[in-house]
N, C-alpha and C positions, 0 to 999 in steps of 0.2 A: 573251482567255479560252483560246485555244489554248495559249499559252505556259504558263498556269497549270495547265491540266487535261491537256494532251496529247491531248485528244479531237479526232480528225480531222474531226469534223462541222463545226467552225469553218472549217477549210480547205476542206471541200466547199462550204459556204455561200459563202465568199469566192470560190472558183473559179466558182460559178454567177453571182455578181454580175459578175465580170470578163468572163465569156462574154457577159453581157447588154450590158456596155459595148461589147464588140467588135461585137456584132450590131446594136445600136440606135444607137450614137453614133459609131462609127468612121467617119472621113472620110479622104480621100486625104491631107490635110494634118495630121491629128491627130484629136482627139475633140471633138465638138460637144455643147453642152448641147441639151436637147430641150424642146419646148413641151408635150407631152402624154404623160405616163407611163401614162395609163389606156387609150390606144389603141395597142397595139403594132403594129397594121397601118399606122398613120400617126403616128409620133411627132413629125413636123415639126421636123427639126433646125434650129437657129438660126444656123448658120454662125458660131459663136462658141465658142471653147474658153476656159473659165474658168481663171484662173491656178492656183486651188487644186486643180484636177484633177491637175496634175503635182506641185505642191508638197506636197499632203497625201494625196490618194487613192492615188496610186501608191506613196507611201512606206509607207502602211499595208498595201498589198498586199505590198510588199517584206518588211516585218516579219512578215507572216503566213506567207510561204513561205520565208523565209531559213533555210537549214540551218546556217550558220556563226554566226549571232547576233552580228554585229559590235557590237551595242549591248546588252550584257547588262542586263536590267532591274533588277538590283541596283546598277548603276553609272550608269545613264542613266534619265531620265524624259522623256517626250514631251509637249509642250504641245498645246493644241487645234489648232494649225496644223501639227502633226507635226514640229516642230523638236526635235532631241535636245538635252537639257541635262544636262551631267554632274552627278552627285550628289557633292558634296564633303563629306567627313566632317571634323568638328572635331578 
């Protein structure tokens, strides 16, 4: 939505989410999944980083904050796993 509207509220929301990842899931070795999102005083980290966190979540953050736009959305589409696929014209 940020790309389409230019409304910085989407980047603000994204940054808030990223800060929460840093605060609640950051471990020495990476980022953990958590057991309880309802109790921010004790989220109970699982000592397990899901592969999709790097492969998908961080790619979406990259796209949200990328100033160069290496993947122009009129030339690329992203599948649900955040893999870029080139759009070929006939």
